N, C-alpha and C positions, 0 to 999 in steps of 0.2 A: 504493501500500500502506500510504503513512503518513498520506494521508487518509482510507483505509479506517480505520484503526487510531483515529484521533481521532474518526470519526463511532460507531464501533464503545465507548470508552469515554463517550461523551458519551450515546449512548445506555440504555448499560448503568445510569450513574449517574443519570441523567433519570426513566428507569419507576423504580428504585429509592426516588425521592423522589417520584412522581407523585401514589402513594396519597395520603402526606401532605398535598401540595398538594392535594388534592379536598376533604381534610378542613377544610384552611382556605379553600377555598370556600363550605363550608357554613355555617361559623362568620360568615364575613364577607359573603359575598355573598348567603348566604338567606336567614340568620335575621338579617344585619346586627348582627351583637353582634362587637364589638371586640375578640376574647380571646387572651390571649399566651400560651396555656396550653402551647401546643405544644411548647417548649424539654422543660417538665417531661411530659408524655403519651409524646412521643418517648423520650425516657431511658427512662421506663417501661416503654413495648414492649420496647426493647430490651433489659432487665436484665429485664424478667419472662419474655422469652421466651429467654435464657441459662437464668436461673435456673430454670426450668420444663421445658429439657429435659437438664440434669443431673440433677433429682429424678428425672424421670418416662421421658424417653428415649426418648418421643413429639411431634415436630414439631407433627404437629397440634395435638394438646393444649398446647404450648407458643405456638400464635399463636394461639389460644382463649382461654389465660393472657395473654398480652399485648395482644389483642383488652378484653379484661377491666379489665387494670389504664390503660387506656388510659381506658376508658367511665367506669370509677371516679373519674380525675383531672378529667375534664368535668362530672360528678356534684358534685365537690366545689367545684369553678369556679361554676357554677351555684346549688349553694345558697348558697356566701357571700352571691352579688348577690340572688338572691330572699327569701331569709328572713332573714341576715343585714343584708343592705342594704349590702355592700359596694362601691364604686365599679366600673366592672365593668373600666376597666384594670386595676385592683389586683387582683381577683378572680385572674387568671391567675397575677399575680406572685408571690403569696401561695400558690398550688399550685406555682409551678414551684420554690421554697426546700422547699416539703414533700417535694417528689416528692424532690430529692436525696437528701434523707437518708434517704427509704424504700426507693432502689436502693443505698447502703449496707448496708439489713439485707436488702434482698433476695440481694443478694452475701455477706450474711456476716462484714462488713468488709474487703471484697478492693474494690479499686478497679479490678480489670478480673476478666474470666472467658472462658478458651478454650473454644468447642466444638467445636475441629477434630476432634477425634478419633468427633466425635457425628453421628449422621446427620441430616440436616435437605433440603429440600425441594431443595437446589442440589447435594448431594454426587453425582449419576451426572451431571449439566450439567460440573461443574469440572471431573470427569473427564475429559468428553470433549471438553472444549474447552483443558484442559492443551497436547496436542496440536499444536492449531491456532496459537496462540498471540493467539487472537480470543475472542470469548462468544459463538459460535453458541446453544450449546446454553440457556446458562443465560438468554441475551437472549427465547428459546421459552419459558425457564420465566416469566420475570417479566413477557410479553402475556400468559399462561394466567391471571396472578397478578390481574395488574390489569385484565383484561379482565372475568373472573369480579366484583371488586371493581364497577368501575365499571358496570356491566348490575344488580347487588345495588343500588345506589343510585340508580340513575335509573329502576328498578321501584319501592323507596320512595318516592323525591321525588312520582313519578304515583299513589299510595297517598292517602286521607285524610287519615294523619298526615302524609304530605308536603306534598300540600298545604296543610294546615294551617299546614305549617311555613312555604312561601315565604308564603303568605299575612301570615303575623306578621310576617316580616320588613319586609312592606312598610306594617303599620301594625297593631304589636303590639295596641295597644286596641280595634282594630273587631272582632279576635280574639277579644278578651277579652266583646266585648258580643256575638258569636254564640253565647258558653255554654262556651268553650275557656278553660280556665284558662291563662293568659299564662306564670303558674310552669310549668307542665307542659310546654308548647311548646320552653320557653328551653331546659328539662333533656334535652327531648327531643333538641333540637340539639345542642346541644354535647355529649353523651355521643356520640353520632353524630361528632360530629367529631373530637372527641380520639380515639375510639376507630379511627379512618381514620389519623392522623398516628401511635398507637402503632404499626398494624399496620405502617407504612413503618420504622418503626424498626427492629420484627421481622425484617422481608424483610432492612434491610440488615444486623444482624446474621448475620445466615443466610447471607447473600452472603459476606461476610468474614470470618466465622469468630471472632467475639468481643464480647465486652460490653466498655461500657466508661462508670465513671461520667461521665463527659467528655461523651459522646454526641449531649448535647442540649444543649450549647454552640453558643449563637446559630441555630439550625435557623429558626425565627421567619420571620428574615431572609430564609435562605437558600429558604424557602416560599413566603413575601410575594412576594421575587421572582421567582422563578418563575411565580406566578401573578399577575403583573401582565407581563410579556414574553408571556406564555400570551395575556392578553386584549388584547394592541396585536395580537397575531397575526392572533388571528381575528377581530379586528374589523377591521385595515385591509386584512389580505389575502386572510382566507375570506370575508368581508363576510356574519359570520355574528353577527344582532342579537342584545345582551347580554340581552336579555328571552324570551331562548329557553332550554328546559331545557339543549338539545343545548350551547349555549355556555358553561353552568355545567360540565358535563360534560368539553366538550373542553379550555378551555383548560388542566384541572393538569397535563395528556397532551403539548398542544405546549407549554406552558410551559417543563416539568422539563426536557424534552428539548435545546429551544433555549437555556434557561440556562448548564444544563452546555456546550454545544459553544459560548455565546458564552467562557465563563469558558476552557475549553482554549484556543483560536483564540487569546483575549488570553497566555495564557501562554505559548505555543506563538512566536508573534511575538515575544514579550519575549526569550526564549531565544536566536531568531535575531538578534536585535539590532534589528530591524524599528521597536521603542517608545523613544523618548524617556529612560525609564527600565525600570529593571529590574524585573520583576512576580514576586514569590513567590507559591508554591500558601499562605503565610500570609497573601498579603492576598484572600485568597476572600471573608472576612468583610465586610473594608474596601470591596469592587467590591460585593457584593451591597447594601450599603449605601448604596451611590451609584445604585443602579438605584433601590431604592426612594423616595429622595428627589428626583431625577429623575422617577420616576413623579407623586410627588404634586406637584411642581412643573406639571406640564404640565398634570395634571386639574385643580389648583386653581382654574382659568381659569372651569371650567362646572359649579361646585360650592358649593353652599352650605348652611350650620346643619349639622344631621345626617349632612347627605349628604357634607358636603367631611370631615366625622371621620370617617368610615369609609372612605373612599377611601386608596389606597396614595400 
């Protein structure tokens, strides 16, 4: 029962963040753009969902509002780089700074907003799960949401726009020579990536029942760490080649669940005294950063130039 509860919570958290991991995969792996906007777009998605739900009462409309807010963050990041020639790494940082102030505006000066009294996509599922102590109904809702988003992204990446986006990640200059605007394709990629991250933030808010202006803090590290773990698992155990589309789609789903399962296992081992040091829940960001650093170190042996810069 204890192991079942551990897996249940890890899967719940992993699926919640999996959509955001997919967004990071689109930016870093498909478009090959080192986008650090995720903290800001996740925050805007979370706050935008809560604010829209409070004003309209429709959770469907609130999800659309969150998606639009994240897409707007991606558009701003792309515009800063393509039009104003700001360095790619700096664009995401600047957008995130702006997003923090915008979030306060959305919440009308409040630091947080509860939506527990409002109807969301998890309202019925939460009532069903209350009696069991686990989250089967909420997991079912999350699986549907993740499946719909995953199929939609996979379909998009198989269209002409998606194929151009994937080609741009390999050689942006070549795409330009074929008559496609590099500016336009980067805008499309970053809008899609940050829209997905914002949608992940909205789903988290709907599930936990409140939004907070600190919701996006350090999310980029969590998403990158999940992606790195998913890539290694898919490459080493599932033997999926990294140049296949299914690899890009599957790694966020596998990595999200594996990341939180690993973290909860470490936390449980610490609570039972099996580790030489005590691990606290507040150490999550530190552990995430360690995972990313370890991945960069291991991958650096086979990467050079721009490829090395974009590996985690």
